[in-house]
Residue, then its C-alpha position, 0 to 999 in steps of 0.5 A: m056497370s053503367y056509364g054516364y052520358t051527357s047530351p050537348l046542349p042544343q045550339p040556337a038556330p042562326a036566325e036566333r043568334r042574329r036576333d040576339r046580337a042585334k039586340a045586344a048591339g041595340l042596347v049597347m048603342a042606346g046605353w052609349l047615347a044615353l051616357l053622351w047625353l047625360l054627360e053633356a047635361v051634367d056639363v051644361a048644368s055644372g058650367h061646362t066644367l067637364d070641358t077640361y077633360g078635352i085633350s090639350p096637345r103635347e102636354f104629358t098630363e093631358l094624355r089621361d084625357v085621351i079616353p074621356a075626350s071622346f065622350l064629351h062634347y062642346g054643346w048640344d049641337h055638337l052632340i046632335a051632329n054626332s049622335m046619329p052616325l055613332l048610332v048607325l055605325g056603332f050598331l052595325a059594327a057591334l053586330s060582329g060581337i060586343r067583345r069585338f066591338a069594345a076592342v075595336v072601339a078602344t083602338i079607335v079611341v086611343v089612336s085618335g086621341v093620341g093622334v090629336w095629342f101630337t098633331a092638334p094646333a097649340y093651345s087648342v082643347t079637342a073633344g067629341a065623339s067624331g073621331v070614333v064615328f070616322g073610325l068606325f066608318g073606316y072599320l066598316l068600310v074594309r072589315g069585309f074585305v079584310d075578313r073576306r065576308i061577303g055580307d060585311v063587304v056589302i055593308g061596307l059598300l053601303v056605308g061607303a055610299v051613305y057616309g062617304s061624304i064625311l071623308w072630306g072631314v079628314l082634310p083641314t077645310a074648316e076652322g075650329i073642326s079637328w081634322q086630326g081627330h077625324l084622320f086619326g080616328l079613320i086610321g085607327g079604325v082600319l088598324a082595328a079591322f086588320t088587328f081584330r080580323r076574323s077568319v072565314a068560317 
């Protein structure tokens, strides 16, 4: 009697896995930025009709705009200001895996958007990816300590050194800037770090 034998598939080397994750993270962030720029082009070409999808506070029908508001901007300058930090912080966060990254971003978008909905001034309309930028900053800052991974701790410290000055943005220091979106985005990022923590390998 003969017996079948199945040989396990060879696992990719650690260096190859890192390259694959970096490639996936780069593609995701390039696609995300391309989408934001495309949406702003459509908004400008249509006479800013997409701006209506910003968040107006404490109106129940506006809760549906919590998600699209994070993908829209009020002009090219607004988009340009958010693009580079979003690209850098998003790429670093996505290196830990695209599924985890998607869950983290979803948490940030919802917490930031709902926070704006509750606390923004009456008759204001809020949109932009800055809440996500602050959320990714908070996530990267604490992720390594939560996961107890020295590599991520180092990344968090570097992120803090380079982008730490943005923390002033959670204070109501500038008129017309949604410090509420920044603050609740930061809270959402820290919450996501604990919610989607990864055990020590």
